[in-house]
DRENDO-1510 file (C-alpha; in Angstrom, 1 decimal, always signed):
<recs>
REC; n; res; u; v; w
REC; 1; UNK; -19.4; -11.7; +15.1 .
REC; 2; UNK; -17.5; -13.1; +17.8 .
REC; 3; UNK; -15.4; -11.0; +19.9 .
REC; 4; UNK; -13.1; -11.0; +23.3 .
REC; 5; UNK; -13.3; -7.9; +26.0 .
REC; 6; UNK; -10.5; -5.8; +26.5 .
REC; 7; UNK; -10.6; -3.3; +29.5 .
REC; 8; UNK; -8.8; -0.2; +28.3 .
REC; 9; UNK; -7.6; +2.5; +30.5 .
REC; 10; UNK; -6.8; +5.8; +28.4 .
REC; 11; UNK; -4.0; +7.9; +30.2 .
REC; 12; UNK; -4.0; +11.8; +29.9 .
REC; 13; UNK; -1.8; +12.2; +27.1 .
REC; 14; UNK; -3.5; +10.1; +24.4 .
REC; 15; UNK; -2.1; +6.5; +25.1 .
REC; 16; UNK; -3.5; +3.8; +26.2 .
REC; 17; UNK; -2.4; -0.1; +28.2 .
REC; 18; UNK; -5.4; -2.4; +27.5 .
REC; 19; UNK; -6.1; -6.0; +30.5 .
REC; 20; UNK; -7.5; -9.2; +29.7 .
REC; 21; UNK; -9.0; -9.1; +32.9 .
REC; 22; UNK; -10.5; -6.4; +35.4 .
REC; 23; UNK; -9.2; -8.0; +38.3 .
REC; 24; UNK; -5.8; -8.0; +37.3 .
REC; 25; UNK; -6.1; -4.4; +36.3 .
REC; 26; UNK; -7.0; -4.2; +39.6 .
REC; 27; UNK; -4.7; -5.7; +41.2 .
REC; 28; UNK; -2.2; -3.9; +39.8 .
REC; 29; UNK; -3.8; -0.2; +41.4 .
REC; 30; UNK; -5.9; +0.5; +38.4 .
REC; 31; UNK; -9.6; +1.8; +39.1 .
REC; 32; UNK; -11.9; -0.4; +37.2 .
REC; 33; UNK; -14.6; +2.7; +36.8 .
REC; 34; UNK; -11.4; +4.5; +34.5 .
REC; 35; UNK; -12.1; +1.5; +32.0 .
REC; 36; UNK; -13.5; +0.9; +29.1 .
REC; 37; UNK; -14.5; -2.4; +28.1 .
REC; 38; UNK; -13.7; -2.5; +23.8 .
REC; 39; UNK; -14.8; -5.7; +22.3 .
REC; 40; UNK; -12.3; -7.0; +20.0 .
REC; 41; UNK; -13.2; -9.4; +16.9 .
REC; 42; UNK; -12.1; -12.4; +17.3 .
REC; 43; UNK; -10.2; -12.5; +14.3 .
REC; 44; UNK; -7.9; -9.2; +15.2 .
REC; 45; UNK; -7.8; -11.0; +18.8 .
REC; 46; UNK; -6.7; -13.8; +17.8 .
REC; 47; UNK; -4.5; -13.6; +14.4 .
REC; 48; UNK; -4.3; -9.9; +14.4 .
REC; 49; UNK; -0.5; -8.3; +15.2 .
REC; 50; UNK; +0.0; -6.1; +18.1 .
REC; 51; UNK; -0.8; -3.1; +15.9 .
REC; 52; UNK; -3.6; -4.6; +14.9 .
REC; 53; UNK; -5.0; -4.4; +18.3 .
REC; 54; UNK; -3.9; -1.4; +18.7 .
REC; 55; UNK; -5.3; +0.6; +16.0 .
REC; 56; UNK; -8.5; -1.5; +16.3 .
REC; 57; UNK; -9.1; +0.2; +20.0 .
REC; 58; UNK; -7.7; +3.7; +18.9 .
REC; 59; UNK; -10.5; +3.9; +16.5 .
REC; 60; UNK; -13.5; +2.8; +18.9 .
REC; 61; UNK; -12.4; +5.0; +21.9 .
REC; 62; UNK; -11.8; +8.2; +18.9 .
REC; 63; UNK; -16.3; +6.5; +18.3 .
REC; 64; UNK; -16.9; +6.3; +21.9 .
REC; 65; UNK; -15.3; +10.2; +22.6 .
REC; 66; UNK; -12.9; +8.8; +25.1 .
</recs>
């Protein structure tokens, strides 16, 4: 399965923000060591809705205990 990495910043309230590029996140003032890399299946990344993407990321973070 082909995937695309997204870099996720999980906030203390449980919400998260994701970035396509670590360098961009760093430019936005995010410490790279705070990012969690989630490999998203290309079917979701390219053809899914924002809700599909957010749900997938939330499930992956839960599985990791993050």
